[in-house]
N, C-alpha and C positions, 0 to 999 in steps of 0.2 A: 188542749192547752188552756190553762186557766189565765184569765186576764181580769183580775179584780180591779174595780174602779170605784170611785166615790159614788154613792147612791144619789147624791144631790147634783143638780145642775150647777155649773160654774157660776159664781156670783160676779157682779160687776167688778172689773179690775183684777180678777183672779187669772191665773195661768192654768193651762192644761199641760201637765208634766208627765212624760213617759220615763219611768225609772227602771233601769235594767240592773238585774242582780249580778253579783260577781261570779267567778268560776266555781264558787262554793254553792251556788244555786240560790233558790228563793228561800232564804233563811229568815228566822224571826226578826233579825236586825233590819232586813229590807222592808218588811211590813211596818216595823217601828219607824223607820225613816219616812215611809209613805204617810204614816199617821201624823208625823211631825209636820210634813209639808201641807197636809190637809188642814191641820190646826192653824196654819198660817193663811188659810183661805183659798188654797189651790185645789184643783181637781188633779188626782194622780192615778195614772194607769200603770199597773205593775205586771208586765208580761212574765210568764214562767217559761223560759227558753229550754229548760231541762226537763219539762213535763213532770214535775214533782220530785225529781231526784236532787239530793243535796250531798255535800261533802263536808268533812270536818277539817280538811286541809287543802291548801292550794294544789298540792301534788295530786291528791285524789280528784279534785275538781277538774284538773287538766285532763285526767284520764277520761272523765265523762265528756268533756268538750271534744276531745279527739275522737271518741267513739261516735258522737252525733255528727261531727263534721262541720267545717266552716260554712259550706254552702247551705246546709240544712238550717243551721243556726241563724244565718242571715235571712233566710226565707221566713223563718218563724218570727223574727223581729219585724220584718217588713209587713207581714200579715197582721201582726198585733197593732201596728201603728196606722195602717192604711185607713181604717174607718174614722180616724180622728185628725188626719193630717191637714185637712182643709182649715182647721181652726188656727193653725200657726202654733206649733208645739214647741215646748222647751224639752230638749233631750237631756237626760241625766243618767249616770250609771256608776257602778262600783267596779274598779279594776277592769276585768274582761268586759263588764257591762259598760264601762266608760268607752272602751274601744268601739263597741257596738253603737253606742249613742253618738260618738263622733262621726262614724261612717254614715249613719242615717242623717244626722244634722247637716253635714256638708253636702248631702245629695238632695236636700229638701229646701227649695227656694223660699218656703214660708217659715222656716225655722226662726223662732224668736230668741233662743238662747241655748247655750250648751254648758252644763255643769258636770264636771268630771271629778270623781273621787277615786284616787289611787290608780288611775289608768288612762292611757292615751292610745292612739293608733297612728300608723304612718299616714302621710298626706300625699296624695297623688300630685304629680306636676300639673300645673295649670288650674289647680283648685281655686275657686273664688268664694270668698266668705266676707263680702264687703260689710264692714262694721258689725259683724256678728259678735255679740257679747259672749265671751268664753271665760270660764273660771275653772282652774285646776287646783285641787288640794292633794298633796302627795307627801309621803314620808321622806325624810332626808337623813341618811341616804336610803334609797329604796332599791333592793336587788332587781326588781322587775322594771324599774324606771330610772336607769342610771343617769348621772348628770350630763354626760355627753349627749345622750338621746334626748333628754328634756331640753337642753339648750338648742339642739337642732330642730326639735318639734316646735319650740317657741318661735324661732326665726321663720320657720315655714308657715306657721299660723299667721304671723304678722305679715309675711309676704303675700299671703292669700287675702289680706285685708281685714282679718278678724281683730277685735278689740280684746286682748288677752291679759288675764291676770293669773299669776302662779303663786300659790301659797305653800311653803314647805315647812314640815314639822320635824324638827331635829329630835332624833332618838326614838321616834314612833315606829311601830311595826307597819308592814305593808297595808294590811286591812285594819287600820287603827280605829275605825268607826264601829266595828262589830264587837259588842261586849261579850259575846260567847266564844271568841277566838283568842288565841294567845297573843296576837298582834295588838290587842285593844289598848288604847291609851285614852283614858277618860278626859284628861285636860285637852289633849290635841283634838279629840272628837268634838267636844263642846265648842272649842274655838272655831273649828272648821264649820260646824253647823251655824254658828252665829254669823260668820262671814257669808256663808252660802245663802242664808235666809235674807240677808241684806242685799245680796246680789239679785236674788229673785224678785225682791220687793221693788227694785229699781228698773225692772224690765217693762 
């Protein structure tokens, strides 16, 4: 499993961010996002949970995800972050990767922040996330993140103690930050990244 990371040590004030790819795999857009974060001064770790496999659609990506299996994917994610967790990580991810990031962030008491693009996950009863900074960017409407789900998710996050912000992008496609997919929306993507970089700068 490939886990590319910045070759340089983190600079003073920088964050160590673990960025998980979407169900479409470790596509060029994920590497471009990692480079954008590095340009902002952060160290970025980019696990490849699909071991080199990519998909051109969410449906094809779901097939890869189901083939590998939920337990194996979680194991790969935990293995990728374990060597870095003592630093206090910021977890981030796209769609399916957002769900992975959320699960790991809520289980890691040293988590410094959670940045979600296009995806969330369910929250177990009794979860505690006292003052955890959380930011979500999602299409409006999004077939994979319907309004009822997002409203319940927001309330559960708040109940857990997290400091949550949700930004919705009217008319954008689900994976609107990936320029190589039909969902891409340049205006929404740039707006999301501007807000996200500000969020990270404040952590």
